[in-house]
N, C-alpha and C positions, 0 to 999 in steps of 0.2 A: 328716759323720754326718747321717743322716736326722732330720728333726724330727718331733715329735708331730703337728703339723698336716699335714705332708707324708704321714705314714703314714695319718692319718685320711682325707685327701683321696683317697689311692690306693684305699682300701676303697670309698669312695663312687663312684668313677669306674669301678670294675670291674663290667661288665655281666654277665659269665658267672658264674652262681651258684657254681661250684666255685672259680673264681679269687677271688671275693669271700670265700668261706670261708677259702681259703688265706691271703689277705692279712690277714684279720681275726685269725686265729690267730697269724700271723707278727708282726703289730704288737704284740699283747698279749705275746707271748713276748719280743720285742726290748725292750719297755719294762721288763718284769720284770728282764731281764738287764742293764739299763743301756745298751742299744744305741740309744736314741733321745734326741735333745737336747730338753729341756723348753722348746721354743720354738714360737711360733705365727706363722709367717712367710708363710702363704698362706691364701686364703679358701676356704671350703667352697662347692661348687657349689650352685646354686639347687635342682637336682633330682639325685638319684643316677642313674647309668646303670642301665638295665634290659635284660634279655634280650628277644628278640622274642616269646617266650612265657613266661608266660601272657598271654593277651589281657586287658587291663585294662578293666573295665566300670564305669560308675557303680554305686554300691551298690544303687540302685533297680532295676537291670536284671540283677542277679545271680540265677541260677536258684536255686530253693529246693532245699535239701538235707535229707536225712532226718536222723534222730537217731543213725545209726550202726548200726542193726540189721542191714541187708544189707551185703554186701561193697561194693556200689556206694556205699551211703551212707557206709560207713567211709572209702572212698577219697576221697569228696568232702570229708568232715570233715578228714581228715588233710592233704589238699591245701590247704584253707583255713588250717589251722594252720601248714603249711610256709610259706605265703606271709606269714603274720604274722611268723614267725621270720626270714624273709628280709628283710623290711622293718625288723625290729627291729635287725638288724646295722647297717644304715645309721643308724638313730636313735641308737644308742649312740656310734658314732664321730663323728657329726655334732655331738652335744652337747659332745664334747671339743673338736673342731676349731673349732666356732663360738663357744663360750662359755668355753673353758678358760683363755684369757689372763688373768693376774692371780689365778687361783685356785691353791690349793696343789697339790702333786704328788699328794696322795691323791685328788683329783678324777679325775685320769687313771687312777690305780690302780683306782678303782671302775668307771669307765665303759668303759675298755679291757677290764677283766675281764668286765663285762656283755656287751660285744660279742663276746668269744670264746665265752661261753656261748651266745649266740644263734646263732653260727655252728655250734656243735656241735649245738644243737637242730635247726637246719635240716637238717644232714647226717643226723641220726638219722631225721627224718621222711621225707626224700627216699629214704633207704635202705629204709625200711619201705614206702613207696609202690611202689618198684621190686619189692620182694618180693611185693607184691599185684598186679603186672602193670601198674603205672602209673608215673608219674614227675612231678616238679614241672614245671609248664608244660602239662600235659595238659588242664587245665580252666581256665576263666576265673577271674579274681580282681579285686578292687577295690583302689583306692589310698588307702583311708581313713587308714592310718597316716601316709603322707607328707603327706596333706592336713592332718593335725594338726600335723606338723612345720612346714609352710609357715605355718600360722596363728600359730605361736609362734616364728617365726624371729628375732624381735628381742627376746625377753624370756625369759631363762633360767628365772625362777620360773614363768612360764606354761608353758614346756616341761615342767618337772618336775611341775607340777600335773596337766597333761593326760595326759602319756604314762605315767610310772610310777605316779602316784598315782590315776589314773582308769582308763586303758586296761589297763595291766598288772594293776592290782588287781582289775579285773573278771575277769581270767583266774583269779585265786585263788577267786573266787566260783563259777565254773561248772565248773572242771576236775574237782573230786572226783566230781561226778555223771556226767561224761563217762567218767571212769575206771571207775566202777561199771557203766555200760552196756556198755563194752567187755569187762569181765570177765564180765558176764552172758551175752554171746554167744560167749564162749570165745576172745576175741582178747587173750590175755595179753600178747603182745609189744607191741602198740600201747598197751595199758594201762600197761605198765612205762615206755614212753617218755614218756607224758604224766605219769606220776608223777614221773619225773626232772625234767621241765620244771617241774612245779608246785613242787617243792622249791627249784629254782634261782630261780624267779620270786619266791618269798618274799624271797630275798636282794636281788633287783633292786628290789622295792618298798621294801625297807629302805634301800637306797642312795638312792633318790629321796626318801624321807622325811627321811633324815639331812641331805641337801644342801638340801632345801627349808627345813627348820627353821633350818639354820645361816645360810643366805642371808637368810631373812626377818628373823631376829633381828639380824643384823649390819646390815641395812638399816633397822631401826627399826620393823618391822611385827610385829603380833601374828600368829603363823603361821596359826591357824585362820581368823581374819577375812580374811587375805590370800588364803588358799586359796579361801574362798567367793567372794570378788570375782573372782578369776582364772577360776574355773570358770564363773561366770555370764557373764563377758566373752568367754572364748575357747573354751568347749566347747559344741558345737552340740546335743549330745544331752542326756539326763537320766540321773541316777544312780538306778537302780531296785533295790530289794531283791528277793530276799534277799541279804544280805551274809555273807561267810564271816568273821565277827568273829574267830574263833580265828586264822586265817591272817593276817588284817590286824593283829591284835595282835602276832603273832610278828614281823611286819615293822615294828612300831613305829608303825603308822599310826593316829593317834588317832580314836576314834569321832566326836568332835565335828567333825572335818574333813568326813567324808562324810555323816554324818547331817544336818549343817547345810545340805546342798544336795540331799538325796535328794528324789525326786519326791513332791510333796504328796499325801497320801491313800494312799501305798503303804507307809508305815512304821508 
C-alpha cells in the first residue's frame, strides 16, 4: 500500500500541471477511502518539479499588471492567481510529507483536503484562462511561495505562521475587492471562481490557525507571542492593513496575532 509520504512526494515531483492536479486529487481521495498507509518513509524534495513554462522571474522583475479592467489585465491577474494556486498544491502536500510524522491523522485530513482544494482552484483558473484565449504558462511568474517554503523547511510552526496565517490570510483581505471589480466590468464567471476560492481559503486559514495554536500550546508557547516572533524571524515582508477582520474572524485567526506585527503607522 502506498504511504502518505509517498503520495505527497509524487505530487511534488509531478512537473506537468495536469498530472499534479490529478495526483493531488487522487491522493486526497485515496486517504479519505483508507487507501494510504499513515507512514512517513521518504523525504520530500528540496524543490518541487516545475513545467518549462511559465518562466520564473524574481519578483522585482515581474511586469506590472493592471487591476483587471481590460481583458488583457484580467488575463494577467488570473494567470498570477493560477500560479499561486499551482504553488499552493505543493505547499499543502509538502507540509504533510515533511512535518506529518508524529502528528495525528487529522493533520493529514486537513492538509490533503487543502491540497485537493488548491488543485481544483488551479483547474478552474486555467479553464477560465483558456476560455479567454490564454492558458497557464503564457505569462511569466515568480517563485515567492516556494521561497517561503524553503525559508521554513525546518520549522512547522514557522511554516504555518508564514503560509496560511500570513500569505493565505492576505488573500482574504484583497479578494472581495477583486471580485467586485470583475463584477463591475461584467466578468461574472471570473468573479464566481474567485468567490469560490475565497470561501475555501477561509477554511484553509482556519486549518492553519487550528494547528498553529495546537502545536504552540503543546510546546509550551503562548500562541500570539510565538506568532509574532516567527513572523519577525521568517517573514521578509510586512503585514499591511486594511485587514478583512470579518473573514479572519471566521477562520478563527485572532486579531492580536496580526495586529501585533502590522506595519507601524498603518493601523
